[in-house]
C-alpha positions in Angstrom: -172.4 9.0 63.9 -174.9 11.3 62.2 -172.5 14.1 61.4 -171.7 12.8 57.9 -168.1 12.1 58.5 -166.4 9.2 56.8 -166.3 7.3 60.0 -169.7 5.9 59.0 -168.2 4.0 56.1 -168.3 0.3 55.7 -164.5 0.4 55.0 -163.9 2.1 58.3 -166.0 -0.5 60.1 -164.2 -3.4 58.4 -160.8 -1.8 59.2 -161.6 -1.4 62.9 -162.9 -5.0 63.1 -159.8 -6.2 61.4 -157.2 -4.4 63.5 -159.0 -5.0 66.7 -160.0 -8.6 66.3 -159.6 -10.5 63.1 -156.0 -9.5 62.4 -154.9 -10.6 65.8 -156.7 -13.9 65.3 -154.6 -14.5 62.2 -151.4 -13.8 64.2 -152.5 -16.3 66.9 -153.3 -19.0 64.4 -150.0 -18.4 62.5 -148.0 -18.5 65.7 -149.7 -21.8 66.9 -149.6 -23.5 63.5 -146.0 -24.9 63.8 -146.9 -26.4 67.1 -149.9 -28.2 65.7 -148.3 -29.3 62.4 -144.5 -29.7 63.0 -144.0 -31.4 59.6 -144.8 -28.2 57.7 -141.8 -25.9 57.1 -141.8 -23.1 59.7 -141.2 -20.5 57.0 -144.8 -20.7 55.8 -146.4 -19.7 59.1 -143.6 -17.2 59.7 -144.4 -15.6 56.3 -148.2 -15.5 57.2 -147.3 -14.0 60.6 -145.1 -11.3 59.0 -147.7 -10.4 56.4 -150.3 -10.3 59.2 -148.2 -7.8 61.2 -147.8 -5.6 58.1 -151.5 -5.8 57.3 -152.4 -4.8 60.9 -150.1 -1.7 60.7 -151.5 -0.8 57.3 -155.1 -1.2 58.4 -154.6 1.0 61.5 -152.8 3.6 59.4 -155.6 3.7 56.8 -158.2 3.8 59.6 -156.5 6.8 61.2 -155.6 8.6 58.1 -158.7 8.2 55.9 -161.6 6.8 58.0 -161.5 9.0 61.0 -160.1 6.3 63.3 -160.8 6.4 67.0 -159.2 4.9 70.1 -161.0 2.2 72.0 -162.5 4.8 74.3 -164.0 6.9 71.4 -161.5 9.7 71.2 -160.0 10.7 67.8 -156.8 8.6 67.1 -153.6 10.0 65.7 -150.2 8.4 65.1 -149.2 9.9 68.4 -151.9 8.0 70.3 -150.7 4.6 69.2 -148.9 3.1 72.2 -146.7 0.1 72.3 -146.8 -1.8 75.6 -143.6 -3.2 77.0 
């Protein structure tokens, strides 16, 4: 984007990559970890999963609020455009 908005920032790029891909990968690994290593107390992967969810919500909020976040189709995002599928 050549219009000089903050959406060109490295922080904005990292936040979008995190909430779209990397953060979800953390959740998948944390959810599968007890199955692969049953001897480890389940509270550890549960804590990682919980922190992962909180970090995804925070990353999306910061992306929308401070970095000019967009939806996956390129339209400007707002808290009202965040949909939860059931």
